[in-house]
C-alpha positions as CSV (number, residue, x, y, z in Angstrom):
1,M,-2.7,47.5,-19.6
2,L,-6.2,48.0,-19.1
3,T,-8.5,47.8,-22.6
4,P,-9.9,50.8,-23.7
5,L,-13.7,51.1,-22.9
6,P,-16.0,49.9,-26.2
7,A,-17.7,52.0,-28.8
8,I,-21.4,51.0,-27.7
9,T,-24.9,51.9,-29.6
10,P,-27.3,53.1,-27.4
11,I,-30.9,49.9,-28.1
12,R,-33.1,52.2,-30.1
13,L,-35.9,52.8,-28.2
14,T,-39.2,51.6,-29.6
15,P,-42.6,53.6,-29.9
16,R,-45.5,51.5,-29.1
17,A,-48.7,52.8,-30.1
18,E,-50.4,51.4,-26.3
19,P,-49.3,51.9,-22.9
20,F,-48.7,48.4,-21.2
21,D,-48.0,46.8,-18.5
22,H,-46.5,43.6,-17.4
23,L,-44.6,42.5,-13.9
24,D,-41.5,41.1,-15.7
25,W,-40.3,44.9,-17.0
26,L,-39.6,48.2,-14.4
27,F,-40.9,51.4,-15.8
28,E,-39.2,54.5,-15.2
29,L,-39.8,58.3,-15.6
30,Q,-38.9,59.7,-18.7
31,Y,-37.1,62.7,-18.6
32,E,-37.5,65.1,-21.4
33,G,-33.5,65.7,-22.2
34,L,-30.6,64.6,-24.7
35,R,-30.1,60.6,-24.3
36,S,-26.3,60.4,-24.0
37,L,-23.4,57.3,-23.1
38,A,-22.1,58.6,-20.8
39,Y,-18.1,57.3,-20.6
40,I,-15.7,57.7,-18.0
41,E,-12.4,57.2,-17.4
42,N,-9.2,57.6,-16.0
43,G,-10.4,60.6,-14.2
44,T,-12.0,62.5,-17.4
45,A,-16.0,61.7,-18.5
46,K,-16.8,62.2,-22.0
47,L,-20.7,62.4,-23.2
48,I,-21.7,61.2,-26.4
49,S,-24.7,60.8,-28.4
50,R,-26.6,58.3,-30.8
51,Q,-24.7,59.2,-33.4
52,R,-21.9,58.9,-31.6
53,E,-20.9,62.4,-31.3
54,T,-18.7,64.0,-28.4
55,Y,-21.7,67.0,-26.9
56,V,-18.9,69.3,-26.6
57,S,-21.2,71.8,-24.3
58,F,-21.2,70.1,-20.8
59,Q,-17.7,70.3,-19.9
60,S,-18.9,71.0,-16.1
61,L,-21.0,68.6,-16.6
62,C,-18.5,66.0,-17.8
63,A,-16.2,67.3,-15.2
64,K,-18.6,66.4,-12.3
65,L,-19.2,62.7,-13.8
66,A,-15.4,62.0,-13.8
67,R,-15.3,63.5,-10.1
68,D,-18.4,62.3,-8.5
69,V,-19.0,58.9,-10.2
70,K,-16.4,57.0,-8.0
71,V,-15.5,54.0,-10.2
72,H,-12.0,53.4,-12.1
73,D,-14.0,53.3,-15.7
74,A,-17.5,52.8,-16.4
75,I,-20.2,53.5,-19.4
76,L,-23.6,55.0,-18.4
77,D,-26.8,55.3,-20.4
78,G,-28.6,58.1,-20.1
79,G,-29.7,61.2,-20.8
80,I,-28.3,65.5,-20.3
81,V,-31.5,67.4,-18.6
82,C,-32.2,70.5,-16.8
83,L,-34.8,69.9,-13.7
84,D,-36.7,72.9,-12.6
85,E,-37.5,74.5,-9.0
86,K,-39.1,71.0,-8.4
87,G,-37.0,68.5,-9.8
88,R,-39.0,68.7,-12.8
89,P,-37.8,68.1,-16.4
90,R,-37.6,71.4,-18.5
91,F,-36.0,70.7,-22.1
92,A,-36.2,74.6,-23.3
93,R,-33.9,75.2,-20.1
94,L,-31.4,72.4,-21.3
95,L,-31.1,74.5,-24.9
96,D,-31.3,78.2,-23.2
97,G,-27.3,77.4,-21.9
98,Q,-28.5,79.6,-19.2
99,H,-29.3,76.4,-16.7
100,E,-26.9,73.7,-14.4
101,P,-27.7,70.4,-16.6
102,C,-27.6,67.4,-14.4
103,Y,-27.2,63.4,-15.9
104,C,-29.9,61.1,-15.2
105,A,-28.5,57.3,-15.9
106,F,-30.8,55.1,-16.1
107,D,-28.4,52.2,-17.0
108,L,-25.2,51.4,-15.8
109,L,-23.5,49.6,-19.4
110,W,-19.7,48.8,-17.6
111,C,-18.0,49.0,-14.4
112,N,-14.6,48.6,-13.1
113,G,-13.8,46.1,-16.8
114,T,-16.7,44.3,-16.5
115,D,-19.2,44.7,-19.4
116,F,-23.0,44.3,-17.7
117,R,-24.9,44.1,-21.4
118,S,-25.9,40.3,-21.3
119,Q,-26.7,40.8,-17.9
120,P,-30.3,40.7,-16.7
């Protein structure tokens, strides 16, 4: 019997007054979109907000995640975004519902029964 996926609360983002650089930190581009946890389990996927609400407007994106992410179960932290022709995120496109959204994962929290949250 498989253990159900845990309910995870995303880490809150911490605003900083000034940019910084440090060898112990890896920085990546922040995509403008909707922060979301992706729960993939038993051939289905759902996208959950920071307030633990299910995003119901992204069923085609959920179907793609369930099909394309080749795992038994996983929890990803990332964002739902829409990109323009040059690959730049455009928040207005996400809101208008006329453009195909994608999911940009930036952290693997759980995969195939293993909790990675305590890993570096």
